[in-house]
py3Dmol code that shows the C-alpha trace and the ligand (Angstrom):
import py3Dmol

protein = """\
ATOM      1  CA  MET A   1     123.615 119.642 116.272  1.00  0.00           C
ATOM      2  CA  GLU A   2     120.771 121.727 114.894  1.00  0.00           C
ATOM      3  CA  LYS A   3     117.437 120.950 116.501  1.00  0.00           C
ATOM      4  CA  VAL A   4     115.080 119.603 113.873  1.00  0.00           C
ATOM      5  CA  ILE A   5     111.349 119.460 114.508  1.00  0.00           C
ATOM      6  CA  ALA A   6     109.988 116.232 113.048  1.00  0.00           C
ATOM      7  CA  LYS A   7     107.311 116.788 110.420  1.00  0.00           C
ATOM      8  CA  LYS A   8     104.230 114.591 110.652  1.00  0.00           C
ATOM      9  CA  LYS A   9     103.306 115.222 107.007  1.00  0.00           C
ATOM     10  CA  PHE A  10     106.553 113.491 105.927  1.00  0.00           C
ATOM     11  CA  GLY A  11     106.147 110.601 108.389  1.00  0.00           C
ATOM     12  CA  GLN A  12     109.269 111.643 110.308  1.00  0.00           C
ATOM     13  CA  ASN A  13     110.061 109.336 113.236  1.00  0.00           C
ATOM     14  CA  PHE A  14     113.823 109.309 113.574  1.00  0.00           C
ATOM     15  CA  LEU A  15     115.396 106.014 114.616  1.00  0.00           C
ATOM     16  CA  LYS A  16     117.652 106.587 117.602  1.00  0.00           C
ATOM     17  CA  ASP A  17     118.214 103.077 118.970  1.00  0.00           C
ATOM     18  CA  HIS A  18     121.761 101.901 118.218  1.00  0.00           C
ATOM     19  CA  THR A  19     120.913  98.253 118.842  1.00  0.00           C
ATOM     20  CA  VAL A  20     118.207  98.415 116.154  1.00  0.00           C
ATOM     21  CA  LEU A  21     120.482 100.295 113.745  1.00  0.00           C
ATOM     22  CA  ASN A  22     123.143  97.594 114.201  1.00  0.00           C
ATOM     23  CA  LYS A  23     120.603  94.812 113.701  1.00  0.00           C
ATOM     24  CA  ILE A  24     119.486  96.393 110.406  1.00  0.00           C
ATOM     25  CA  ILE A  25     123.102  96.567 109.226  1.00  0.00           C
ATOM     26  CA  GLN A  26     123.679  92.929 110.219  1.00  0.00           C
ATOM     27  CA  SER A  27     120.627  91.933 108.142  1.00  0.00           C
ATOM     28  CA  MET A  28     122.074  93.450 104.958  1.00  0.00           C
ATOM     29  CA  PRO A  29     122.494  90.877 102.178  1.00  0.00           C
ATOM     30  CA  ASN A  30     126.057  89.753 101.555  1.00  0.00           C
ATOM     31  CA  ASN A  31     126.448  90.930  97.940  1.00  0.00           C
ATOM     32  CA  ASN A  32     128.030  93.729  95.913  1.00  0.00           C
ATOM     33  CA  ASN A  33     124.799  95.585  95.251  1.00  0.00           C
ATOM     34  CA  HIS A  34     124.527  99.350  95.595  1.00  0.00           C
ATOM     35  CA  ILE A  35     122.274 100.610  98.412  1.00  0.00           C
ATOM     36  CA  VAL A  36     119.287 102.879  97.916  1.00  0.00           C
ATOM     37  CA  GLU A  37     117.864 104.516 101.029  1.00  0.00           C
ATOM     38  CA  ILE A  38     114.510 106.294 100.966  1.00  0.00           C
ATOM     39  CA  GLY A  39     114.182 109.102 103.522  1.00  0.00           C
ATOM     40  CA  PRO A  40     117.621 109.437 105.167  1.00  0.00           C
ATOM     41  CA  GLY A  41     116.144 111.946 107.641  1.00  0.00           C
ATOM     42  CA  LEU A  42     118.948 113.071 109.970  1.00  0.00           C
ATOM     43  CA  GLY A  43     121.288 110.449 108.541  1.00  0.00           C
ATOM     44  CA  ASP A  44     121.586 108.004 111.474  1.00  0.00           C
ATOM     45  CA  LEU A  45     120.911 104.905 109.364  1.00  0.00           C
ATOM     46  CA  THR A  46     122.738 106.448 106.376  1.00  0.00           C
ATOM     47  CA  LYS A  47     125.902 106.871 108.467  1.00  0.00           C
ATOM     48  CA  ASN A  48     125.946 103.127 109.081  1.00  0.00           C
ATOM     49  CA  LEU A  49     125.088 102.199 105.479  1.00  0.00           C
ATOM     50  CA  VAL A  50     127.860 104.278 103.863  1.00  0.00           C
ATOM     51  CA  LYS A  51     130.450 102.572 106.067  1.00  0.00           C
ATOM     52  CA  TYR A  52     129.802  99.363 104.113  1.00  0.00           C
ATOM     53  CA  LYS A  53     128.498 100.231 100.673  1.00  0.00           C
ATOM     54  CA  ASP A  54     128.018 103.067  98.191  1.00  0.00           C
ATOM     55  CA  THR A  55     124.628 104.585  98.789  1.00  0.00           C
ATOM     56  CA  THR A  56     122.100 106.764  96.991  1.00  0.00           C
ATOM     57  CA  ALA A  57     119.462 108.424  99.179  1.00  0.00           C
ATOM     58  CA  TYR A  58     116.199 110.141  98.222  1.00  0.00           C
ATOM     59  CA  GLU A  59     114.886 112.806 100.615  1.00  0.00           C
ATOM     60  CA  VAL A  60     111.838 115.013 100.038  1.00  0.00           C
ATOM     61  CA  ASP A  61     112.219 117.442 102.974  1.00  0.00           C
ATOM     62  CA  THR A  62     114.091 120.606 101.896  1.00  0.00           C
ATOM     63  CA  ASP A  63     114.982 121.422 105.525  1.00  0.00           C
ATOM     64  CA  LEU A  64     117.035 118.211 105.829  1.00  0.00           C
ATOM     65  CA  ILE A  65     119.052 118.596 102.628  1.00  0.00           C
ATOM     66  CA  GLY A  66     121.561 121.143 104.018  1.00  0.00           C
ATOM     67  CA  ILE A  67     122.086 119.074 107.168  1.00  0.00           C
ATOM     68  CA  LEU A  68     122.688 115.891 105.165  1.00  0.00           C
ATOM     69  CA  ASN A  69     124.961 117.618 102.641  1.00  0.00           C
ATOM     70  CA  SER A  70     127.251 118.883 105.389  1.00  0.00           C
ATOM     71  CA  LYS A  71     127.094 115.650 107.432  1.00  0.00           C
ATOM     72  CA  PHE A  72     128.115 113.571 104.409  1.00  0.00           C
ATOM     73  CA  ALA A  73     130.347 116.129 102.628  1.00  0.00           C
ATOM     74  CA  LYS A  74     133.328 113.762 102.652  1.00  0.00           C
ATOM     75  CA  GLU A  75     131.366 110.775 101.296  1.00  0.00           C
ATOM     76  CA  ILE A  76     129.739 112.985  98.614  1.00  0.00           C
ATOM     77  CA  GLU A  77     133.178 114.291  97.600  1.00  0.00           C
ATOM     78  CA  GLU A  78     134.499 110.720  97.416  1.00  0.00           C
ATOM     79  CA  LYS A  79     131.434 109.712  95.338  1.00  0.00           C
ATOM     80  CA  ARG A  80     130.447 107.068  97.883  1.00  0.00           C
ATOM     81  CA  PHE A  81     127.190 108.847  98.671  1.00  0.00           C
ATOM     82  CA  GLU A  82     124.668 110.671  96.517  1.00  0.00           C
ATOM     83  CA  LEU A  83     121.767 112.638  97.950  1.00  0.00           C
ATOM     84  CA  ILE A  84     118.805 113.254  95.652  1.00  0.00           C
ATOM     85  CA  HIS A  85     116.332 115.907  96.765  1.00  0.00           C
ATOM     86  CA  THR A  86     112.949 114.751  95.487  1.00  0.00           C
ATOM     87  CA  ASP A  87     109.798 112.824  96.263  1.00  0.00           C
ATOM     88  CA  VAL A  88     110.817 109.217  95.657  1.00  0.00           C
ATOM     89  CA  LEU A  89     107.549 108.339  93.915  1.00  0.00           C
ATOM     90  CA  ASP A  90     108.188 111.177  91.411  1.00  0.00           C
ATOM     91  CA  ALA A  91     111.713 109.846  90.870  1.00  0.00           C
ATOM     92  CA  TRP A  92     110.310 106.402  90.030  1.00  0.00           C
ATOM     93  CA  GLU A  93     107.753 107.994  87.717  1.00  0.00           C
ATOM     94  CA  LYS A  94     110.447 109.933  85.850  1.00  0.00           C
ATOM     95  CA  LYS A  95     113.349 107.464  85.823  1.00  0.00           C
ATOM     96  CA  GLY A  96     111.669 104.029  86.015  1.00  0.00           C
ATOM     97  CA  SER A  97     114.358 102.843  88.433  1.00  0.00           C
ATOM     98  CA  LEU A  98     115.968 104.456  91.490  1.00  0.00           C
ATOM     99  CA  TYR A  99     119.448 103.339  90.423  1.00  0.00           C
ATOM    100  CA  GLU A 100     120.989 102.314  87.100  1.00  0.00           C
ATOM    101  CA  GLY A 101     122.505  99.058  88.426  1.00  0.00           C
ATOM    102  CA  LYS A 102     121.496  96.262  90.832  1.00  0.00           C
ATOM    103  CA  TYR A 103     120.557  97.639  94.229  1.00  0.00           C
ATOM    104  CA  ASP A 104     119.114  96.733  97.613  1.00  0.00           C
ATOM    105  CA  LEU A 105     116.556  99.040  99.212  1.00  0.00           C
ATOM    106  CA  ILE A 106     117.263  99.634 102.897  1.00  0.00           C
ATOM    107  CA  ALA A 107     115.153 102.187 104.730  1.00  0.00           C
ATOM    108  CA  ASN A 108     113.125 103.282 107.676  1.00  0.00           C
ATOM    109  CA  LEU A 109     110.164 104.198 105.502  1.00  0.00           C
ATOM    110  CA  PRO A 110     107.673 107.037 105.938  1.00  0.00           C
ATOM    111  CA  TYR A 111     104.640 104.986 106.988  1.00  0.00           C
ATOM    112  CA  TYR A 112     102.068 107.094 105.091  1.00  0.00           C
ATOM    113  CA  ILE A 113     103.412 105.813 101.747  1.00  0.00           C
ATOM    114  CA  ALA A 114     105.221 102.623 102.823  1.00  0.00           C
ATOM    115  CA  THR A 115     102.879 100.223 100.989  1.00  0.00           C
ATOM    116  CA  ASN A 116     103.111 102.218  97.733  1.00  0.00           C
ATOM    117  CA  ILE A 117     106.900 102.339  97.997  1.00  0.00           C
ATOM    118  CA  ILE A 118     107.223  98.570  98.496  1.00  0.00           C
ATOM    119  CA  LEU A 119     104.822  97.798  95.626  1.00  0.00           C
ATOM    120  CA  ARG A 120     106.802 100.185  93.415  1.00  0.00           C
ATOM    121  CA  ALA A 121     110.088  98.538  94.469  1.00  0.00           C
ATOM    122  CA  PHE A 122     108.578  95.167  93.417  1.00  0.00           C
ATOM    123  CA  GLU A 123     108.225  96.584  89.883  1.00  0.00           C
ATOM    124  CA  ASP A 124     111.719  98.103  89.766  1.00  0.00           C
ATOM    125  CA  VAL A 125     113.802  95.519  87.893  1.00  0.00           C
ATOM    126  CA  ASN A 126     117.081  96.761  89.406  1.00  0.00           C
ATOM    127  CA  CYS A 127     115.897  96.305  92.995  1.00  0.00           C
ATOM    128  CA  GLU A 128     116.915  92.838  94.265  1.00  0.00           C
ATOM    129  CA  ASN A 129     116.392  92.928  98.038  1.00  0.00           C
ATOM    130  CA  ILE A 130     114.246  95.010 100.338  1.00  0.00           C
ATOM    131  CA  ILE A 131     114.889  95.570 104.056  1.00  0.00           C
ATOM    132  CA  VAL A 132     112.486  98.144 105.404  1.00  0.00           C
ATOM    133  CA  MET A 133     111.057  99.327 108.672  1.00  0.00           C
ATOM    134  CA  ILE A 134     107.296  99.653 108.411  1.00  0.00           C
ATOM    135  CA  GLN A 135     104.228  99.426 110.629  1.00  0.00           C
ATOM    136  CA  LYS A 136     104.065  95.897 112.098  1.00  0.00           C
ATOM    137  CA  GLU A 137     100.468  95.413 110.937  1.00  0.00           C
ATOM    138  CA  VAL A 138     101.481  96.200 107.340  1.00  0.00           C
ATOM    139  CA  ALA A 139     104.585  93.968 107.547  1.00  0.00           C
ATOM    140  CA  GLU A 140     102.294  91.110 108.623  1.00  0.00           C
ATOM    141  CA  LYS A 141     100.167  91.621 105.512  1.00  0.00           C
ATOM    142  CA  PHE A 142     103.184  91.469 103.194  1.00  0.00           C
ATOM    143  CA  SER A 143     104.595  88.356 104.903  1.00  0.00           C
ATOM    144  CA  ALA A 144     101.279  86.509 105.439  1.00  0.00           C
ATOM    145  CA  ASN A 145     100.749  82.978 104.138  1.00  0.00           C
ATOM    146  CA  GLU A 146      97.637  81.501 102.553  1.00  0.00           C
ATOM    147  CA  GLY A 147      95.208  80.552 105.334  1.00  0.00           C
ATOM    148  CA  ASP A 148      96.360  83.396 107.646  1.00  0.00           C
ATOM    149  CA  LYS A 149      93.592  85.885 108.268  1.00  0.00           C
ATOM    150  CA  GLU A 150      96.018  88.670 107.194  1.00  0.00           C
ATOM    151  CA  PHE A 151      96.514  87.061 103.745  1.00  0.00           C
ATOM    152  CA  SER A 152      95.344  89.713 101.268  1.00  0.00           C
ATOM    153  CA  SER A 153      96.213  90.937  97.783  1.00  0.00           C
ATOM    154  CA  LEU A 154      99.510  92.289  99.242  1.00  0.00           C
ATOM    155  CA  GLY A 155     100.448  88.802 100.425  1.00  0.00           C
ATOM    156  CA  VAL A 156      99.507  87.255  97.065  1.00  0.00           C
ATOM    157  CA  ILE A 157     101.620  89.774  95.116  1.00  0.00           C
ATOM    158  CA  THR A 158     104.567  89.346  97.513  1.00  0.00           C
ATOM    159  CA  LYS A 159     104.480  85.551  97.220  1.00  0.00           C
ATOM    160  CA  LEU A 160     104.547  85.792  93.419  1.00  0.00           C
ATOM    161  CA  VAL A 161     107.369  88.330  93.101  1.00  0.00           C
ATOM    162  CA  SER A 162     109.653  87.038  95.854  1.00  0.00           C
ATOM    163  CA  LYS A 163     111.918  84.096  96.601  1.00  0.00           C
ATOM    164  CA  GLU A 164     111.607  84.803 100.304  1.00  0.00           C
ATOM    165  CA  CYS A 165     109.685  87.213 102.506  1.00  0.00           C
ATOM    166  CA  ARG A 166     110.102  87.379 106.283  1.00  0.00           C
ATOM    167  CA  LEU A 167     109.385  89.669 109.172  1.00  0.00           C
ATOM    168  CA  LEU A 168     112.842  89.932 110.802  1.00  0.00           C
ATOM    169  CA  PHE A 169     112.113  91.610 114.155  1.00  0.00           C
ATOM    170  CA  ASP A 170     109.836  94.097 115.889  1.00  0.00           C
ATOM    171  CA  VAL A 171     110.849  97.575 116.980  1.00  0.00           C
ATOM    172  CA  PRO A 172     109.016  99.337 119.849  1.00  0.00           C
ATOM    173  CA  PRO A 173     107.882 103.000 119.626  1.00  0.00           C
ATOM    174  CA  GLU A 174     110.540 104.059 122.216  1.00  0.00           C
ATOM    175  CA  SER A 175     113.291 103.399 119.664  1.00  0.00           C
ATOM    176  CA  PHE A 176     112.226 106.516 117.727  1.00  0.00           C
ATOM    177  CA  ASP A 177     112.108 110.266 118.274  1.00  0.00           C
ATOM    178  CA  PRO A 178     109.264 111.164 118.245  1.00  0.00           C
ATOM    179  CA  PRO A 179     107.791 107.707 119.041  1.00  0.00           C
ATOM    180  CA  PRO A 180     105.153 106.537 116.528  1.00  0.00           C
ATOM    181  CA  LYS A 181     101.776 105.377 117.840  1.00  0.00           C
ATOM    182  CA  VAL A 182     102.335 101.833 116.577  1.00  0.00           C
ATOM    183  CA  THR A 183     104.826  98.983 116.852  1.00  0.00           C
ATOM    184  CA  SER A 184     107.126  98.681 113.855  1.00  0.00           C
ATOM    185  CA  SER A 185     108.764  95.674 112.186  1.00  0.00           C
ATOM    186  CA  ILE A 186     111.620  95.063 109.836  1.00  0.00           C
ATOM    187  CA  LEU A 187     110.430  93.349 106.666  1.00  0.00           C
ATOM    188  CA  TYR A 188     112.859  91.441 104.452  1.00  0.00           C
ATOM    189  CA  VAL A 189     112.010  90.541 100.850  1.00  0.00           C
ATOM    190  CA  SER A 190     114.351  88.776  98.455  1.00  0.00           C
ATOM    191  CA  LYS A 191     112.850  89.403  95.023  1.00  0.00           C
ATOM    192  CA  ASP A 192     112.545  86.931  92.210  1.00  0.00           C
ATOM    193  CA  THR A 193     113.676  89.336  89.504  1.00  0.00           C
ATOM    194  CA  ASN A 194     112.474  87.032  86.707  1.00  0.00           C
ATOM    195  CA  VAL A 195     108.833  87.664  87.537  1.00  0.00           C
ATOM    196  CA  GLU A 196     106.854  90.501  86.058  1.00  0.00           C
ATOM    197  CA  LEU A 197     103.188  90.682  86.990  1.00  0.00           C
ATOM    198  CA  ASP A 198     100.624  91.520  84.330  1.00  0.00           C
ATOM    199  CA  LYS A 199      99.407  95.098  84.662  1.00  0.00           C
ATOM    200  CA  ASP A 200      95.771  94.081  85.243  1.00  0.00           C
ATOM    201  CA  PHE A 201      96.551  91.394  87.838  1.00  0.00           C
ATOM    202  CA  LYS A 202      96.138  93.910  90.722  1.00  0.00           C
ATOM    203  CA  LYS A 203      92.658  94.821  89.427  1.00  0.00           C
ATOM    204  CA  PHE A 204      91.730  91.122  89.392  1.00  0.00           C
ATOM    205  CA  LEU A 205      92.955  90.750  93.000  1.00  0.00           C
ATOM    206  CA  LYS A 206      90.976  93.818  94.013  1.00  0.00           C
ATOM    207  CA  ALA A 207      87.815  92.063  92.826  1.00  0.00           C
ATOM    208  CA  CYS A 208      88.859  88.791  94.534  1.00  0.00           C
ATOM    209  CA  PHE A 209      89.326  90.493  97.910  1.00  0.00           C
ATOM    210  CA  SER A 210      86.480  93.036  97.546  1.00  0.00           C
ATOM    211  CA  GLN A 211      84.621  91.387 100.468  1.00  0.00           C
ATOM    212  CA  PRO A 212      87.394  89.523 102.300  1.00  0.00           C
ATOM    213  CA  ARG A 213      85.135  87.456 104.579  1.00  0.00           C
ATOM    214  CA  LYS A 214      82.716  86.365 101.817  1.00  0.00           C
ATOM    215  CA  LYS A 215      83.371  83.378  99.546  1.00  0.00           C
ATOM    216  CA  LEU A 216      85.829  84.098  96.704  1.00  0.00           C
ATOM    217  CA  SER A 217      83.268  82.725  94.229  1.00  0.00           C
ATOM    218  CA  LYS A 218      80.742  85.319  95.444  1.00  0.00           C
ATOM    219  CA  ASN A 219      83.230  88.178  94.992  1.00  0.00           C
ATOM    220  CA  LEU A 220      84.125  86.994  91.504  1.00  0.00           C
ATOM    221  CA  SER A 221      80.562  86.313  90.399  1.00  0.00           C
ATOM    222  CA  SER A 222      79.936  90.052  90.217  1.00  0.00           C
ATOM    223  CA  VAL A 223      82.720  90.510  87.631  1.00  0.00           C
ATOM    224  CA  ILE A 224      82.876  87.142  85.832  1.00  0.00           C
ATOM    225  CA  ASP A 225      80.138  85.166  84.076  1.00  0.00           C
ATOM    226  CA  LYS A 226      78.904  82.436  86.476  1.00  0.00           C
ATOM    227  CA  GLU A 227      79.292  79.507  84.053  1.00  0.00           C
ATOM    228  CA  PHE A 228      82.767  80.601  82.996  1.00  0.00           C
ATOM    229  CA  LEU A 229      83.738  80.953  86.662  1.00  0.00           C
ATOM    230  CA  SER A 230      82.373  77.526  87.499  1.00  0.00           C
ATOM    231  CA  ASN A 231      84.468  76.019  84.647  1.00  0.00           C
ATOM    232  CA  ILE A 232      87.598  77.692  86.019  1.00  0.00           C
ATOM    233  CA  TYR A 233      86.849  76.312  89.514  1.00  0.00           C
ATOM    234  CA  ASN A 234      86.431  72.806  88.041  1.00  0.00           C
ATOM    235  CA  GLU A 235      89.534  72.945  85.860  1.00  0.00           C
ATOM    236  CA  LEU A 236      91.716  74.163  88.729  1.00  0.00           C
ATOM    237  CA  ASN A 237      89.999  71.922  91.271  1.00  0.00           C
ATOM    238  CA  ILE A 238      89.196  74.822  93.610  1.00  0.00           C
ATOM    239  CA  LYS A 239      86.683  74.221  96.406  1.00  0.00           C
ATOM    240  CA  GLU A 240      83.661  76.479  95.926  1.00  0.00           C
ATOM    241  CA  THR A 241      83.496  77.317  99.653  1.00  0.00           C
ATOM    242  CA  LEU A 242      86.943  78.908  99.919  1.00  0.00           C
ATOM    243  CA  ARG A 243      87.261  82.477 101.224  1.00  0.00           C
ATOM    244  CA  PRO A 244      89.771  84.820  99.515  1.00  0.00           C
ATOM    245  CA  HIS A 245      92.485  84.361 102.198  1.00  0.00           C
ATOM    246  CA  GLU A 246      92.329  80.551 101.831  1.00  0.00           C
ATOM    247  CA  VAL A 247      93.429  80.462  98.184  1.00  0.00           C
ATOM    248  CA  SER A 248      97.143  80.223  97.330  1.00  0.00           C
ATOM    249  CA  ALA A 249      99.058  82.844  95.344  1.00  0.00           C
ATOM    250  CA  SER A 250      99.803  80.307  92.648  1.00  0.00           C
ATOM    251  CA  LEU A 251      96.094  79.502  92.242  1.00  0.00           C
ATOM    252  CA  TYR A 252      95.310  83.219  91.958  1.00  0.00           C
ATOM    253  CA  SER A 253      97.901  83.447  89.209  1.00  0.00           C
ATOM    254  CA  GLN A 254      96.447  80.435  87.358  1.00  0.00           C
ATOM    255  CA  MET A 255      92.890  81.761  87.717  1.00  0.00           C
ATOM    256  CA  TYR A 256      93.962  85.129  86.337  1.00  0.00           C
ATOM    257  CA  THR A 257      95.568  83.520  83.286  1.00  0.00           C
ATOM    258  CA  LYS A 258      92.349  81.612  82.565  1.00  0.00           C
ATOM    259  CA  VAL A 259      90.180  84.705  83.039  1.00  0.00           C
ATOM    260  CA  LYS A 260      92.452  86.744  80.779  1.00  0.00           C
ATOM    261  CA  ASN A 261      92.631  84.071  78.072  1.00  0.00           C
ATOM    262  CA  GLY A 262      88.896  83.469  78.246  1.00  0.00           C
ATOM    263  CA  LYS A 263      88.029  87.101  77.613  1.00  0.00           C
ATOM    264  CA  LYS A 264      87.458  87.837  73.968  1.00  0.00           C
TER     265      LYS A 264
END
"""
ligand_1 = """\
27
SAM
N 116.030 107.300 107.923
C 115.691 108.203 109.013
C 115.769 107.449 110.319
O 115.775 106.220 110.274
O 115.791 108.095 111.376
C 114.325 108.868 108.848
C 113.154 107.934 108.665
S 111.603 108.771 108.721
C 110.554 107.447 109.281
C 111.066 108.868 107.024
C 111.919 109.776 106.138
O 111.360 109.765 104.819
C 111.949 111.248 106.537
O 113.256 111.738 106.426
C 111.047 111.939 105.517
O 111.324 113.306 105.303
C 111.299 111.082 104.298
N 110.211 111.108 103.294
C 108.878 111.219 103.506
N 108.192 111.170 102.358
C 109.118 111.017 101.369
C 109.027 110.942 99.949
N 107.840 110.973 99.318
N 110.179 110.811 99.233
C 111.406 110.788 99.860
N 111.530 110.874 101.215
C 110.414 110.989 101.958
"""
view = py3Dmol.view(width=600, height=400)
view.addModel(protein, "pdb")
view.setStyle({"model": 0}, {"cartoon": {"style": "trace"}})
view.addModel(ligand_1, "xyz")
view.setStyle({"model": 1}, {"stick": {}})
view.zoomTo()
view.show()
């Protein structure tokens, strides 16, 4: 096989561990959804995915396109695999969704844009399940619960848009070539496709978590009138001393509705 030099700028750490590849395949949801893979790389995960389901893959690196086209020539011919040469964030921008029907996102993500990709997949109405390899520290933020010190705006958003979110298992650096500097984890999210977050909700959360170790009321007092804020705390029975990570996702959602409705 051609020797490919992994490119740092594209977050290329190729997964070589067959045990991990098998475990990812075993974690796939049992449904008839199409698969979308982001960053097929040298095609090791792709090879396993196309055995089970029709797959569409998005790859940005021009140097990998020829390799993938010849590796999957048969599957492309049989229309079981489609390779799209583009930056996946541009594809979302242009098309709105990565696939025209229901799909599950399964990928070993490029870590430099992993958070953006997951947040974008939350907004894609056709995406139902997400199984992705990401940096363990980031996976812990997505799967954190209220009260955990890692509970941040990412955890709040995930709780609101998902039926279930779990960290499935960890993957050590030695499973990749080249090995990344950090431990990785497989994150599983089953989306609640009925939920659509208001476009300004993220801005509200940004203010809530602006100083994560200060009281939430302090963070909000710089953007919301003090008396109005105090009324919201009373109506929702929120303790004034709570820090941002101690407030539940559902309370954040209720607070946001009140703030939004209260603004003239
Ligand atoms: N799936 C392969 C594997 O498991 O060995 C490769 C995973 S590697 C961590 C990330 C892959 O994402 C690389 O193939 C990289 O070129 C690709 N990639 C990076 N940025 C991308 C982008 N913006 N859009 C699409 N693919 C991207």
